[in-house]
C-alpha positions as CSV (number, residue, x, y, z in Angstrom):
1,M,0.0,0.0,0.0
2,D,1.1,3.5,-0.8
3,T,0.4,6.4,1.5
4,Y,0.0,10.1,0.6
5,D,0.4,12.6,3.5
6,I,0.3,16.3,3.8
7,Y,2.0,18.2,6.6
8,G,1.7,21.8,7.5
9,S,4.2,24.4,8.9
10,N,4.6,28.1,9.2
11,L,8.3,28.0,8.9
12,D,9.9,29.3,5.7
13,L,10.7,26.8,2.9
14,K,14.4,26.7,3.6
15,Q,13.9,26.0,7.3
16,I,11.5,23.2,6.5
17,K,14.0,21.8,4.0
18,I,16.8,21.7,6.5
19,K,14.7,20.1,9.2
20,I,13.4,17.4,6.9
21,E,16.8,16.7,5.4
22,D,18.1,16.2,8.9
23,C,15.2,14.0,10.0
24,L,15.1,11.7,7.0
25,N,18.7,11.9,5.8
26,I,17.8,13.1,2.3
27,D,18.8,15.9,0.0
28,F,16.2,18.1,-1.8
29,I,16.7,19.9,-5.1
30,L,15.3,23.4,-5.7
31,K,12.7,23.5,-8.5
32,D,10.8,26.5,-10.0
33,S,7.3,26.6,-11.4
34,S,5.0,29.4,-12.7
35,Y,2.2,27.8,-10.7
36,F,4.0,27.0,-7.4
37,G,7.0,29.4,-7.5
38,E,10.2,28.0,-6.0
39,Y,9.8,24.7,-4.1
40,F,11.9,21.8,-3.0
41,Q,11.6,18.2,-4.3
42,W,13.1,14.9,-3.4
43,R,12.4,11.6,-5.2
44,S,13.7,8.1,-4.3
45,S,14.6,5.4,-6.8
46,D,11.4,3.6,-6.1
47,D,9.3,6.8,-6.7
48,E,8.6,7.9,-3.2
49,G,8.5,11.7,-3.2
50,I,8.5,14.7,-1.0
51,E,7.7,18.3,-2.0
52,I,7.8,21.4,0.1
53,K,5.7,24.2,-1.3
54,K,4.3,27.6,-0.2
55,N,0.6,27.3,0.4
56,I,-0.3,29.8,-2.3
57,D,-1.4,29.4,-5.9
58,L,0.6,32.0,-7.8
59,T,-2.0,32.2,-10.6
60,D,-4.7,33.6,-8.4
61,G,-3.1,34.4,-5.0
62,E,-5.4,32.0,-3.2
63,P,-4.2,29.2,-0.9
64,L,-3.0,26.1,-2.8
65,K,-5.0,24.0,-0.3
66,P,-7.7,26.3,1.1
67,Q,-8.6,23.8,3.8
68,F,-5.1,24.3,5.3
69,S,-5.0,28.1,4.9
70,N,-3.7,28.5,8.4
71,Y,-0.3,27.1,7.2
72,S,2.0,29.1,5.0
73,A,3.8,26.0,3.8
74,L,2.9,22.4,3.0
75,V,4.9,19.2,2.8
76,F,3.5,16.7,0.4
77,I,4.7,13.1,0.8
78,D,3.6,10.7,-1.9
79,R,3.9,7.0,-2.6
80,T,5.5,6.2,0.7
81,K,5.5,2.8,2.4
82,R,7.0,4.3,5.6
83,S,4.3,6.8,6.6
84,D,4.3,5.8,10.3
85,Q,8.1,6.3,10.5
86,I,8.0,9.6,8.7
87,Y,5.1,10.7,10.9
88,K,7.0,10.0,14.1
89,L,10.1,11.9,12.8
90,L,8.2,14.9,11.5
91,N,5.7,15.1,14.4
92,D,8.7,15.1,16.8
93,N,10.1,18.1,14.9
94,G,6.9,20.3,15.0
95,F,5.2,19.4,11.8
96,E,1.4,18.6,11.9
97,R,0.0,15.9,9.7
98,L,-3.1,17.4,8.0
99,S,-4.0,14.6,5.6
100,H,-3.4,10.9,5.5
101,N,-4.6,8.6,2.7
102,T,-3.6,5.0,1.9
103,Y,-4.2,3.3,-1.4
104,M,-3.8,-0.3,-2.5
105,T,-1.1,-0.8,-5.1
106,K,-0.4,-3.6,-7.5
């Protein structure tokens, strides 16, 4: 099963990047998008991914995820098989899990 989680934070993107890199022993790359602006991305060889984005849609200035508008930044974790482990590490470092969805995979 693959899990898709969203975490919220009011730290700036670089602070979040450093905290998560330290927690999970990974290295993000900086990306740029006309829709998201600058954001950080990490992807494993088995397609697990993490993205750190501002919670703003640059096309209309509205929150990217309006239901989480009280957070300035969001951490999207997709296709993970280690959701519980990541939750423990991120929760211990001040991140709040806002969404947790698990899907059956082939």
